[in-house]
C-alpha positions in Angstrom: 116.3 103.4 104.5 119.5 105.0 103.3 122.5 104.0 105.6 124.0 107.6 104.2 120.9 109.7 105.0 120.5 108.1 108.3 124.2 108.6 109.2 123.7 112.2 108.2 120.6 112.7 110.5 122.0 111.3 113.5 125.3 113.4 113.2 123.2 116.6 112.6 121.0 115.7 115.8 124.1 114.6 117.7 126.0 117.8 116.9 123.5 120.3 117.5 122.2 118.1 120.6 118.4 118.1 119.6 115.9 115.4 120.3 113.0 115.1 118.2 109.6 116.2 119.9 106.9 113.6 119.2 104.1 116.5 120.0 105.3 118.1 116.7 105.5 115.1 114.6 109.5 115.4 114.1 110.0 112.3 112.5 112.9 113.0 109.8 113.0 111.3 106.1 115.9 109.0 105.9 115.1 107.2 102.6 116.9 108.2 99.3 114.3 106.7 97.1 111.3 108.5 98.7 113.5 111.5 98.9 114.3 111.8 94.9 110.7 110.4 94.3 109.3 113.8 96.1 111.9 116.1 94.0 111.0 114.4 90.7 107.1 114.8 91.5 107.7 118.3 91.8 108.6 118.8 88.1 111.0 121.5 89.0 112.8 123.0 86.0 115.2 126.0 87.8 113.1 128.8 88.0 110.1 128.0 90.1 109.2 129.3 93.6 109.0 126.4 95.9 107.3 126.6 99.5 108.6 123.9 101.7 106.4 122.9 104.9 108.2 121.7 107.8 111.8 121.4 106.2 113.1 119.5 109.7 117.0 119.1 109.4 116.6 120.3 105.6 117.7 117.2 103.8 114.9 117.9 101.1 115.4 121.7 101.6 119.2 121.1 100.3 117.7 119.0 97.0 115.1 121.9 96.5 117.5 124.6 96.3 119.6 122.8 94.2 116.6 122.2 91.5 114.3 125.2 92.0 114.8 128.9 91.4 113.9 129.8 95.1 112.7 128.3 98.1 111.0 129.4 100.7 111.3 127.0 104.1 108.6 127.5 106.9 109.4 125.8 110.2 107.9 126.0 113.5 110.3 124.6 115.9 112.8 127.7 117.1 115.6 124.9 117.8 115.4 123.3 114.1 115.2 126.7 113.0 118.5 127.4 114.2 120.0 124.5 113.1 118.5 125.3 109.5 120.1 128.6 109.5 123.7 126.8 110.2 123.1 123.8 107.9 122.0 125.5 104.8 123.8 129.0 104.9 125.4 128.0 101.6 122.1 128.5 99.7 121.4 132.6 98.6 118.1 131.1 96.8 116.8 130.1 100.3 114.4 131.9 102.8 113.7 130.6 105.9 111.0 131.7 108.2 110.0 130.5 111.5 106.4 130.3 111.9 103.2 128.5 112.4 102.3 127.1 109.1 98.7 127.6 109.8 99.3 131.3 110.8 101.6 132.0 108.0 100.2 135.0 105.4 100.9 133.1 101.9 98.8 135.5 100.3 100.8 138.6 101.6 104.3 137.2 101.0 103.4 135.7 97.6 102.3 138.8 96.4 105.6 140.3 97.5 107.5 138.1 95.4 108.9 139.6 92.1 108.7 135.8 90.5 106.9 134.9 87.8 104.6 132.0 87.6 102.6 130.2 90.5 104.6 128.5 93.4 104.5 124.7 94.6 104.3 123.5 97.8 106.4 120.4 99.0 106.6 118.7 102.6 105.7 116.3 104.9 102.8 117.3 107.0 102.4 115.9 110.5 99.3 114.3 111.4 97.6 117.0 113.8 98.1 119.9 111.3 97.3 118.1 107.9 93.7 118.5 107.2 93.5 122.0 108.5 96.5 123.2 106.6 95.0 121.4 103.3 91.9 123.2 103.6 93.9 126.7 104.1 95.8 125.7 101.0 92.6 125.4 99.1 91.6 128.6 100.3 94.8 130.4 98.6 94.5 127.6 95.7 95.0 130.4 92.7 98.7 131.0 94.2 99.6 127.5 93.7 100.2 125.1 90.3 101.2 122.0 92.1 101.6 120.4 95.5 103.8 117.5 96.8 103.0 116.5 99.9 103.6 113.2 102.4 100.9 112.6 104.6 100.0 109.8 106.7 98.3 106.7 105.0 94.8 107.5 106.8 94.7 110.9 105.4 96.0 110.0 101.7 93.2 107.3 101.6 90.6 110.1 102.3 92.1 112.3 100.2 91.7 109.7 97.3 88.6 108.0 98.4 85.5 108.0 96.3 81.6 107.8 97.0 80.7 104.8 99.0 83.9 104.4 100.6 84.3 104.8 104.7 86.8 107.2 103.9 85.3 109.4 101.6 83.8 112.8 103.0 84.5 116.4 102.8 88.5 116.2 102.7 88.2 114.0 99.5 85.5 115.9 97.5 87.3 120.0 98.2 90.4 118.6 96.9 89.3 116.1 93.9 86.9 119.0 93.2 89.9 121.8 92.9 92.8 119.3 92.2 93.8 116.4 90.2 95.0 113.9 92.7 97.7 111.3 91.7 99.7 108.7 94.1 103.7 109.1 93.9 105.1 106.4 96.4 104.0 104.5 99.6 106.4 105.3 102.7 106.9 102.8 105.3 107.3 103.7 108.8 111.0 102.5 108.3 111.6 105.3 106.0 111.9 107.7 109.1 114.3 108.7 112.0 113.0 108.3 114.6 110.5 105.7 113.3 106.6 106.8 113.7 103.8 104.2 114.4 101.9 104.5 110.8 103.1 104.5 107.2 102.8 107.2 105.1 102.0 108.2 101.6 103.2 111.1 98.9 100.4 112.7 96.8 100.8 115.0 93.9 97.9 117.4 93.7 97.9 119.5 90.3 95.7 122.7 90.8 93.1 122.7 88.3 92.7 126.2 86.0 88.7 125.6 87.1 86.7 123.4 89.5 85.9 119.9 88.0 82.6 120.9 88.0 80.5 124.2 87.5 79.3 125.2 91.2 77.0 128.8 91.5 77.6 129.3 95.1 81.0 127.9 96.4 80.0 128.8 100.0 76.6 126.8 99.9 78.1 123.9 98.1 80.8 123.7 101.1 77.9 124.1 103.5 75.9 121.3 101.7 79.0 118.9 101.8 79.6 119.7 105.4 76.2 119.2 106.4 75.5 115.8 104.8 78.8 114.3 106.0 78.1 115.4 109.7 75.1 113.2 110.0 76.5 110.6 107.1 74.2 107.9 108.3 70.9 110.0 107.8 68.9 110.2 104.7 69.9 113.4 103.0 66.7 115.1 103.2 67.0 115.1 106.7 70.8 115.6 107.2 70.5 119.1 105.1 67.0 120.4 106.5 68.3 120.1 109.9 71.6 121.6 109.4 71.2 124.0 106.8 68.0 126.0 106.7 65.7 124.8 109.2 63.1 127.6 108.2 63.0 126.6 104.5 59.7 125.3 103.2 59.9 121.4 102.4 58.3 121.7 99.0 61.6 124.2 98.0 63.9 121.3 99.2 61.7 119.0 97.0 62.3 121.1 94.0 66.0 121.1 94.6 66.3 117.0 94.7 63.9 116.9 91.9 65.6 119.3 89.7 69.2 117.7 90.5 67.7 114.3 89.8 68.8 113.0 93.1 66.5 110.8 95.5 66.2 112.8 98.9 66.6 108.8 100.5 70.1 108.5 99.6 73.0 109.1 102.1 75.5 111.9 101.6 78.0 109.4 101.5 76.9 107.8 98.3 76.8 111.1 96.1 79.8 112.1 93.6 80.9 115.3 93.5 79.3 116.1 90.2 75.9 115.2 92.2 76.6 117.1 95.2 77.2 119.9 92.9 74.0 119.3 90.8 72.0 119.7 94.4 73.8 122.6 95.6 73.0 124.6 92.2 69.5 123.5 92.3 69.3 124.5 96.1 70.8 127.8 95.0 68.3 128.5 92.4 65.1 127.3 94.6 66.3 129.4 97.3 66.7 132.6 95.3 63.1 132.1 93.8 61.4 131.3 97.6 60.5 134.6 98.4 59.1 133.1 101.7 62.3 132.2 103.1 64.2 135.7 101.7 
């Protein structure tokens, strides 16, 4: 914890009479080392557009404005939004928006910006919004080059997990398929004011130009992964047939498993991203050939 940052945070809170709201996950970063690590990880060179999610009291926002070309900060809480407008009025390269980030139209906003290159995303994601927001950002991944995100330790472990791990699942596969995930720094609960109950971690996720492996039909791939993990203790042949295409003939499934070189008795949690892709691709081809199904 940095005594200067904790003092500044307490001063701002007292000055504006603001009390952090637990339901919104309002825990403000007061650790200078973590702050510097996040800014460094963003690889800012002075001309980028940065989108900050959940700027809070603006401690990180201020550093971003000094290092980036333009900063868009999205804050849900109207009271914090008012504080930010006062505390950060000196920065002409900052745009503050009061919005639920899950409802924010990134695509529309970014398409209107007369700025070159893809945007970078940085922020401290509250637990309740982290997973849906990560999937939403993935949907718009073509607009972003890099994410630097602080998430709860549990979420970070899920993102980085590999096959066979209890943390391995749809989130692991989705983010590792489209991005290169790198740990930045572990963050103790003592790094925040007020102090949360759990530790956090900062991850850097660099968007790939192409997915890690070729996929014929992305919607089918997502459905296959979701189905495999919705019944993760069942054998794949049962979990997938029950969830995806109940009317498709068993021999079509058999050909897909055989073509992919994957035993149908395996559980979904044991498959690598490449194996999921192979199975999805062979299922796609076999489904297209199966006249009775169509």
